[in-house]
N, C-alpha and C positions, 0 to 999 in steps of 0.2 A: 152522160157520156161526155168526156172532154175531147175537144178537137183543137188542132193547132194549124196555123198557116203552113201550107206545104212549101211555099216559095221562100219563106224566111223563118227557118227554124230557130234562129237566135234572136228573133224579134221580141218586142216588149209585150205583145198581146197573146193571151191564151183565152179561149172563149168556151162557153157552154152552149147547149141548145137554146136556152132562154135568151142568151145574148143576141141571137139572130133577129129578134124582134125590135132591136134598137134602131133608131133612125140614123143612117149613115150618109145622108145627103150632104153635098158639099157645104151647105150653110149650117149644118147641124152642130150644136154645141158638143154633143156626145161624140167623142172620137175613140171610144173604148175598143172598137174593132179595127181601127186603122193601125197597121203594123208599122213600127218604126225600127228598121234594122239597127242593131247596136253599132256596127262598124262605122257607118257614115256619121252617126251621132257622136261617137267618140272622136272621130277625126274633126268634126265641127267644134266640139268643146276644146280639143287640143289647140285648134287654130284660134279660138276665142281667147284662150289663156295667153298664147304667144303674142298674138296681135295686140290684145289689150295691154299686155305688159310693155311692149315696144312703144306703142303710141302714147301711153301714159308716162313712161319714163322720159320720152322726148318732151312732152308737154310740161311735166314737172320741172325738168331742167330749164326749159325756156322761160318759165314764169318765176323763177327764184328771185330775180332782181326786184320783183314787185312786192316782196315780203321783207319787212324790217329785219327779221331774224336771220335772213340769208343774203340780204343785199350786200354787195361788195365782197362776198366770200368767193373763193376760187371754185372753179368747176369741180375739181377733185374733192374739195372739202364738203361740197353739198351732194356729191354722188350717192353716198350711203343713205342719207336722209331721203333723197328723191327715189332711190330704189325701194326703200321700205314703203314710201307713199304709193309708188306705182304698184307694188304687190297688193297693198290695201285696195287700190282702185280696181284691180282685177277681181278681188272678192266682191266689191260693190257691183261690178259689171255682171258677174255671175248671179248675184242676188237679183239684179234688175231682170236678167234673163228668166229666172225662175218666176218672178212676178208676171212677166209677159206670158210664160207658159201656163200659169194658173188662170189668167184672164182669157187666154185663147183656148184653154182646155186641150192643149196640144204641146207636148214636150219637144216636138220637132219643128216648131213654128219658124225658127231661124233658118231652117233649110228649105222652107216652102215660100219664103218671100212675102209674108203677110204684112203689108205696108201699114195697116192700122196699128199693128203691134209694134212696129218700128217707131211709129210716132209716139205711142204710149211709152216706150222705153226712153225716148228723149224727154218727155214730160216728167217721168219718174226720176230721171237723172238730174233734171233741173231742180225739182223739189228737194231731192236729197242734198244736192250741193248747197242750195239756199239754207236749209236747216243746219247743215254742218258748219258752213261759214258763219252764220249768225251766232251759233253756239260757241265757236272758237274765238270769235271776236269778243263776245260778251264775257268769256272766262279768261281772256288775255292769253290764250294759247298762241295766237299769232296776231299780227297787225300788218297793215298795208303801208307801202311807201307811196309817194305821189305818182308813181308810174302805174299804179293799179287803178283803172277806172272802176268806180263803184256804181252799181245799179241802185238808185235811190229807193225804188219801190220795194226791192228785196233786201236792201241793206247789206249787200254782199258784193265782193269783187267780181268783175266781169269775166276774168280769165278762168277762175275755177267753175263759174256757172256754165261758161261755154264748154269747158272740158267735159263735164258730166252730162251736158245736153247733147253734144256732138259725138264724143268718142264711143259711148256704148252702141248707138245704131251703126256707126261706121265700122266698129269692131265686128258686129254681127254680120254686116254686109260683106266685109272683107273675108271673114271666116267662111261664109257661104260660098264666096267666089273661090277661096282656096280649096274647098272640098271638091270643087269641080263639077258639081251638079246640083240641080234643084230636086229635092226629095218630094215626091208626091205620095199621098196616102195609098197604101196597098190594101185593098179590102180583102178580107179573108176568103180564100178558096180553102175548102176544108178537106181534111184527110184524117182518118182514125189514127191515133197514136198506138 
């Protein structure tokens, strides 16, 4: 017999009688019966996209003088390139969020303020940026001017490393703030459909 949460009909979780046996304690990895309402989650992701784009657009424009290919160019001439890069950065941020959701076994972790996952997103962002920068430098896709500090251990520029280390967790925190509340798991009260 199928049952569904009475308080959140549009939530993500539908359960059966067998699912009641699952461990739903706060430290439990299994969050299958924790209902995550769609509306706050969509508001959160909308805020992530908007915030991520704005922060990355500003960052991309600010660091353009540190790249040989764009140094000395006008703000207007680099705007299109920076906008495309910022859109790509939003995709990366969403991918980092998904990785955090997989590790946390919780698609709504960004609304719950799980600090360990915020730290993980910073580490993932750093690793991603280091790999991309090394590959781009090795293939000649871009190169740095003297104004780009290089992190010797990683062989990459400091500004893009900081960008992907700081902006994903800041984006998630700001999006959480913009949604106006901290989402807590709602455990299933059941009612027959």
